[in-house]
N, C-alpha and C positions, 0 to 999 in steps of 0.2 A: 405823699401817698394818698390813696382814696380808699374808702370802705364801701364794699358792695354786698348787699344781702344775697343769700343763696338763690339761685334760679331753680326752676323745676328740675328734679332729678339730681340735685346736688345735696350735700350733707345737711340734714336737719333731723330733729327729734321727731319720732312718729306721732307723739301726742303732746298736748299742752302748748302754751305760748312759746314762741321762739325767744331764747335768751339774747340780750343785746350783743353778747360776744360771738354769736353765730353769724359771722359775716366774713367775706374775703377782704384781706388787706392787699391792695394792688400797688406794686412798686412803680416808680417812674419808667422802668424798663418794660413794664407790662407783666412781669411775673406776679403771681398772686399766691397768697398764703392764707390758710384757713385759721380764723380766730382773731377777732378785733383786738383782744387783750392778750394775744399770744396763745400758745397751745402747749399741751404736755401729753406724754404717753408713758405707760407703765411697762417696764421690762422686768417681768416676774421670772425669777430664777429658781427652779426646783432642782435640788441636787441629784435627784433620781431621773427626772424626765426631761430636763433641758429648759428651754425658755418658751413662754407662751406667745404665739404669733397669731395674727388675724389675717385670713385670706380675704382681701377686700372685694366687695361686689363690683361687677363690671361698670356700673354707672357712676361709681364714686371716683374721686380724684385719684389718678393713677390706679384705676380699677384693674383687678386681676393680679395685683402684686401682693406680697406678704409684708406685713409691718406690725407695729405695736398697737394694742388697744389704746385709744386716746382721742383727744379732740380739743376743741376750743375751751379756753379758760373763761370763767365768769369774771366780771369786773371785781378787782380787789382780791381774787382768790389765789391762795398760795399754790405753787406748782404741784407740790406733793399732794395736796388735797384734791386739786383738779384732776391729776393723773389717776388717782385711785377712784374718784367719782366716775370718771369716764370709763375706766376698766370695769367698774361695777355695773354701769349701764350697758356696756357693750358685750361683756364677757361673764357677767355674773360672779365676779370675784367677791367672796364673802368678807364681811367685816372681820378685821383682825387677822386675816390669813397671810398678810405680807408685812414685812418690816423693811423700810428703806435702808439701803446700804450706801448709795451715793447718787448724786445728781450730775448731769452733764447738760450744759446750756449752749444752744446755738443762738447767738444774738446777732441779728442782722440790722439792728438799729430801728427799723420800722416794725419789726416783728421778731419774736423769739420762740424757740421750742425747747422745752425742758424734758429730757429723758430721765425718768426716775427708775433707777435700778433697785429692785427690792427682792429680798430673800423670802421664799415661801416658808412660813412657819407652820401652817396647817394645810396639808395637801388638799386640793380641790379639783373638780372637773369643770372646765369652763362651759358656759351655757350661752348660746346665741340668743340675745335678747333684744336686738334691733335689726333693721333691714340692711345694715352696712356690711355684714359679714356673710361670706359664702361658707367659711369654716373657721373654727378656732382649734388650734392644735398645740400640744407640747412637742417641741422640735429639739432633738439632741443638738447640742452646740456645734458638733462637727458636721451636721447636716444643713446648717442654716445657709451657708454659702451656695449650696446647690439649688436654692429656691430663687424665683424671680422676686427680688426684694424691692420694696418701695424705695425710690431714689434717695430720699432723705435718710431712711434707716440704713440703706446699703452703704451710704457714705460714712455714717457714724459707727457701723458695726465693727470694723477692725479695731478701733480704739476701745469700744465697749467690751468686746470679747477679751482683749488683752488685760482688762482690769478685773475680769470675773474671778481670777485666782487670788485677788487681794482681799484679805479680811482683817483690817486693822483693829488693834485693841489699844486701850490706854489704861495704864495702871497708875493710880493717883496716891501719893503719900499724903493722906488727909492731914496729919499733924503738921507737916511742913507747910502745906498750902494755907491751912487755917491760921497757923502761927505767923504767916508773912504779913498779915493785916492787923494792925493794933486796934481792933474794934471791941475789945472786952471779952474775947473768946475764952480767956482763962477763967472767967466767972461761971461759964457753962460750956464745958468742952463738948458734951454730947449734943447740945443745942446747936453749937457752931458747926459740928460735923454734919448734923442733919440738914442744916441750911445749905451746906456745900453739896450734899447728896442731891437735894432737890434742884439745885442749879445745874448739876451735871446731867440730869435726865434730859435726853434729847440733844446731847452735845454735838455740835456741828464743827468739823475741823476742815479748814481749807485744804484742797488737794495738794498745793505746793508744800504745806507743812508736813505732809506725809510722804512726799516724793512720788505721788501718784498723779494720774490724769483725772480729768473731770473738774468739778467745781467744789461741791461740799460733800464731805464724807461723814457718816454717822457711825463711829466705831463702837464696839462693845467696850464698856468701862468697868474697871474694878476699882472700888474705893476701899483702900486698906486703912482700917481704924484701929487704934490701940488705947489702952488705959480706960479712962472713964468714957471715952467716945465709943467704946464697944457696945454701949447700951442702946445705940440708935437702931431703929427698925430698918428692915430691908427697903421699905418704901414708905412715903408719907401716908398717913391715914387718909383714906379716900382717894389716894393717888396724887401725884404732883400736877401742877398746871400743864406741864408738857405731856404727861400721860393722859390728862383729860382732853387735850387738843388732839392727841393721837387717836383716842377712842372716837371722838367726833368725826375725824377724818376717815375712820374705818381701817386704820393701820394698827399693827401689833404694837404693844407698849415698848418703850425704849429698853435696851439691854444694859442694865446696870446692876452689878453685884456688889454687895457690901461684904468685905472680907474682914473678919475679926481676928486680930493678932492675939494668939494665946500667950506668946512670949514677947520677945523683942520685936518692935514694929519693923525695923529694917530687915530682919530675917524673913518676916512674913511678906514684905514687899518683894524681896529677891525670889522667894518661892513662888509668888504669884506671877512674876515676870517669867520665870522658867516654865510654869504651867501654860501661860499664854503663848510663849514662843513655840511651844510644841504644836500648836494648832492655828495660830494667827500670824499674819504678816502684813505690814510691819507692826511692831509693838513699840509704843512710846511709854516711857516711865517719867512721871512728873514729880520732880523733887529738886530742891536747891541745895540739898545736903551733899557736899562734895565727895565725902567718903562713900555714901550710898550711890551717888552717880557712877562712881568707878565700878561698884559691885553689879549694878544693873546693866551697865554696858558689857561687862564680862559675861553676863547671862544672856546677852543677845538683843537687848533693847536699845533703842535710841533714847537720848535724854532730852527732856524739855524742862525748863524752869517753872517754878510756881507762878512767876510773873507772866510767863507765856500763857498759862491756863487762865489766869485771872483776866488777862486782856481779851481772850476769846469769850469768856463768860460775860464780860462787860460790853462787848461789841453789840 
């Protein structure tokens, strides 16, 4: 491949020095892709208004089409961070207004594009803040196919649309997960549960493990605690490292609820699974207790072992 800087009239920031990532990657076939270090775009989903689309200015690549706010990644920049940064620069997306639900990656070897699908947590009106947009608009999902779409977005849209109804949730049996590792947890049950809480913040689950399309999903998490572990706080003082990273990236904090069992822990886990099944899909229940596994399956959840979760957290 070769890397070519932008020519006159091609994408660039209106002010300040050009970032090293702002360049075309040209394949041996002659096809070119924007972003030396890859690119990313934000698919913001508002439950009332639809998805946020950008009508691209005529002189831009595939000008006149509709696509996602996004652009070239900076060197070493995470795709979620880059997608939100670009959406803030191009569409005025406020800090903390969206929370990522899943990512989908198109990897061509020489170049990659990551679509970050994110739920709007604080409604906002987009603002055109650079010369690359003719318009920014919330488009109802059922109307998207009627627009002239950017070819890349148009190719990805059927799969992305099919996943918009999926809202995965994970219910964690804290006592079972903590108890599966002989690290002295019995000396400080609340402290061990708090450490697990912090590790679960920002949990990423591979799409295959959920039976969904895409790459990584960021489910809502319920951590069910019992006994002495009920004394843990909802979140770490000052926020967890994952929350701090989210704040720096301009995204909403991770969705993690601490559920305190007033009676038997197993009953509280089944009740939380039933609550989640009513509004989320799929729902995974994490426990290695065989009797409890049967109960949560009967309540509509899929079962994953404590080892499965620990492997994800260690990865």
